[in-house]
ZAMARGU-4260 file (C-alpha; in steps of 0.2 Angstrom, whole numbers, plus 5000, padded with zeros to 4 digits):
<rodrens>
0) 5237/5556/5570 | 5254/5551/5575 | 5270/5549/5564 | 5273/5531/5560 | 5291/5533/5561
5) 5286/5539/5579 | 5278/5520/5584 | 5288/5507/5591 | 5291/5491/5579 | 5290/5475/5584
10) 5301/5463/5585 | 5290/5449/5576 | 5277/5451/5561 | 5273/5434/5557 | 5274/5433/5541
15) 5291/5423/5540 | 5280/5408/5549 | 5278/5401/5531 | 5295/5399/5526 | 5295/5414/5517
20) 5304/5430/5522 | 5302/5446/5511 | 5315/5458/5499 | 5313/5476/5499 | 5299/5479/5483
25) 5290/5465/5492 | 5297/5449/5482 | 5292/5436/5495 | 5307/5422/5491 | 5313/5406/5505
30) 5324/5406/5518 | 5336/5395/5513 | 5337/5405/5493 | 5356/5407/5488 | 5351/5426/5489
35) 5345/5423/5510 | 5359/5415/5515 | 5372/5427/5508 | 5366/5443/5515 | 5364/5433/5530
40) 5380/5428/5532 | 5384/5446/5526 | 5373/5451/5543 | 5387/5436/5552 | 5401/5447/5547
45) 5394/5462/5554 | 5391/5455/5569 | 5410/5448/5571 | 5416/5466/5568 | 5405/5471/5581
50) 5414/5459/5592 | 5431/5465/5587 | 5427/5479/5587 | 5422/5479/5607 | 5443/5477/5606
55) 5447/5490/5595 | 5437/5506/5600 | 5451/5512/5608 | 5465/5509/5593 | 5469/5518/5577
60) 5458/5502/5570 | 5437/5505/5579 | 5435/5522/5568 | 5439/5509/5552 | 5429/5496/5558
65) 5412/5505/5564 | 5415/5512/5544 | 5414/5496/5537 | 5397/5491/5549 | 5388/5504/5537
70) 5395/5502/5526 | 5390/5480/5525 | 5371/5488/5532 | 5372/5496/5512 | 5378/5481/5508
75) 5363/5470/5517 | 5353/5479/5507 | 5357/5480/5493 | 5358/5460/5489 | 5338/5465/5499
80) 5335/5471/5486 | 5337/5465/5468 | 5342/5476/5454 | 5329/5474/5440 | 5331/5483/5423
85) 5312/5489/5424 | 5314/5499/5439 | 5315/5521/5438 | 5330/5530/5444 | 5320/5534/5459
90) 5318/5514/5462 | 5335/5513/5461 | 5340/5527/5476 | 5331/5518/5489 | 5346/5508/5493
95) 5362/5514/5491 | 5372/5500/5481 | 5392/5499/5483 | 5404/5504/5470 | 5420/5504/5461
100) 5422/5520/5474 | 5417/5508/5490 | 5432/5495/5486 | 5445/5510/5481 | 5444/5515/5499
105) 5446/5497/5504 | 5462/5495/5493 | 5466/5511/5501 | 5465/5504/5519 | 5477/5491/5514
110) 5487/5499/5508 | 5488/5511/5523 | 5488/5495/5535 | 5500/5483/5528 | 5512/5500/5527
115) 5516/5501/5545 | 5517/5477/5542 | 5532/5469/5542 | 5534/5459/5523 | 5527/5441/5529
120) 5541/5431/5526 | 5530/5414/5531 | 5510/5409/5533 | 5503/5412/5549 | 5490/5406/5561
125) 5473/5415/5568 | 5476/5419/5583 | 5489/5432/5594 | 5481/5445/5604 | 5464/5444/5607
130) 5459/5457/5595 | 5467/5448/5580 | 5461/5434/5584 | 5441/5440/5582 | 5446/5450/5567
135) 5455/5434/5558 | 5434/5425/5563 | 5429/5438/5556 | 5437/5436/5537 | 5433/5421/5539
140) 5416/5423/5539 | 5421/5435/5524 | 5428/5423/5517 | 5410/5413/5517 | 5402/5429/5513
145) 5412/5429/5495 | 5408/5411/5492 | 5389/5412/5493 | 5392/5428/5483 | 5403/5423/5471
150) 5389/5408/5467 | 5374/5421/5465 | 5385/5435/5456 | 5383/5418/5441 | 5363/5420/5445
155) 5364/5444/5444 | 5379/5452/5436 | 5371/5467/5448 | 5381/5456/5462 | 5400/5459/5453
160) 5405/5473/5462 | 5400/5465/5480 | 5408/5451/5476 | 5423/5460/5473 | 5419/5471/5490
165) 5421/5456/5500 | 5434/5450/5490 | 5444/5466/5497 | 5436/5468/5513 | 5442/5448/5521
170) 5459/5456/5514 | 5459/5473/5523 | 5451/5462/5541 | 5467/5451/5537 | 5479/5466/5538
175) 5473/5472/5553 | 5473/5457/5563 | 5490/5456/5559 | 5493/5476/5564 | 5484/5473/5581
180) 5494/5461/5586 | 5507/5474/5579 | 5499/5485/5591 | 5499/5476/5607 | 5517/5469/5603
185) 5508/5452/5601 | 5520/5439/5585 | 5513/5434/5573 | 5509/5415/5574 | 5518/5408/5561
190) 5512/5390/5553 | 5525/5378/5555 | 5522/5360/5543 | 5519/5344/5548 | 5533/5339/5543
195) 5546/5350/5546 | 5537/5348/5566 | 5541/5330/5567 | 5557/5336/5561 | 5562/5345/5575
200) 5554/5336/5589 | 5565/5318/5585 | 5581/5333/5585
</rodrens>
């Protein structure tokens, strides 16, 4: 009898045709539920980082982005597997849940990337070189995922650390966008408030 893992997986199952989807563990919930919205947006962040990675493979940022993609996959599995108090330690072992060590790692990377950057003396606009623009896009999607998770965390204490993880990740993506501009020898684009812009036009 062939091993189940050797059989090709179908892309469609028809199980979601009624507007419901399966969580790990068998629970079925609506596709518009907050939990699905949260892990769906994490998937969007991952895809945006994949888009950035196309431009970053030959830079120092590439390996970091690739590692982050795997951790976001872990986070998606975490969110699709709501913790239950009654689950055994062996059940919990099937899903890798992000913890404080992952947050510490992001903070160390933020410090490392920021150390090479000039101090920020003004707000900057998302853009610059193509890689920086793609990283800024990933950052804003990450902020949206964080907002969804902040709401979900009100219902489930197990989402507290993932919420912090997304917060730090958005900070890291911002720092990496600035670093991408620095590596490309492109200046960050300063925000020019409207009043200042109008006064310069008059002159």
